[in-house]
N, C-alpha and C positions, 0 to 999 in steps of 0.2 A: 541559816536562813533565820531572822529572829521570828519567833512563836507569836501570832496574830492574837491581838487583845480578845477576839472572843471568836468561837467556831458553833457550828451547828453538826449535833452527832444524831445518826439514827440507824437503827438496826438493817443492814443490806443483809434480807433473805436469801438472794440469790447467791451474794458471796460469803454469807454463813460469817459477815465481819460488820465491823462499825465504818459508816461511810462519813467522811468529816469534811464539811462543805463549810468555803471562805467565802463572804459575799455573794453567797448564791452557788456559786461554783466546788465540785467535787475537787478536792484535792489530794486525797487518798483516801484508804482504808485500813484500817488498823485491826487488831485481834481484840486489843482491850485498852480503854483510854479513862481517864481520870480528869474530872473537873471542877473546878470550884465556880463560886457564885453563880448558880445554875437557875435558869428558868426553862419547867418544862414545859413546851407549846404542842399544841394540836388542834386540828381543826375538826369541829363536829360535821359540818357541812359536807368535806369531803369523807370523813369517815361514814356519814350515812350514805354518800354516793359508791362508795367502797362495796356496801353492802347490796344495794338497789343493784348495780352492774354488775357485783362480782368481778371486782377487777384491783390489782394493788398499786397503790402509790403512795408517795411520802406525805406524811399530812400528821405526823408526829415525830418531835425531835427534841431534845436536849440542847439548850444554848449556855454555853460558859466557856470558861478560860482553861486551857489545860492545866494541869500541874504533876507533878511528880508522886504526890501524898499517897504514901498506903491505905487500903482500907482498914479500919479500925473495926474491932469486935461490934461496937454499938451501930454501924449502919444497918439500914433495915432496908432489906428488899422493897422494890417495887415493881408496877408493871403496867404496860398498856396493851390492851386488848381490843379487837375492834368491835367486839358485843356490847361495851360500855365506854360511854364518855369519857375522856381524860384518865391520867395517870392514876395509878391506885395503889395505896398501901394495902397492906395483909387485913386489916380489919375494915377494908371498903372503902375507907377515906380517901378522897382526892386530894392530890401534892401537886402544886405547880411550881414551887420555889423551894431550893434547897441549897446549903454553905457548899455542900460538895456531894458530887455521886460521882460512882464508878462503872465504868459500864464494863463487864468482863467477856472474856473471849470463850465462856459457853454460853453466852448471850443474855445472862440474868444482869441486872442491873440493882444496884444498891445505893443509899442516899442517907446523909445526914438533914433532915430537914431543919431550915429555919423555921424560927418562932412565926406563928401566926401563917406557915406553909400549907395548913390544911384547909381545904374546902368542905363544908358539908354536903353531902347529896342535894345536889339539886341548886347547889350555889354557884356563885359565879365563875 
């Protein structure tokens, strides 16, 4: 089966794996995956609804093209937390694009951020 041009990947907390979606449909679950040309997407309205109703849903994901590239030592860890809007780097800056990202079996996420990928807090 050919590799799809672009997939959406999000952490499935129940399965403790990464869910892979193609065209809005989950096609599998993997322990780890690497993506290139990544856009990090999240819905702040859905995040606020999850906080208000105390429910879980999928409202943050990485969209990119699967690759076999190994994670380099200079990759930076990033995370998504329900308590704050968007994907965050260790310094608190937001990131919404990356040249590549690695979603690991232990649930951590790492990226090589693109130039201009960071958005200052309160930005778009």
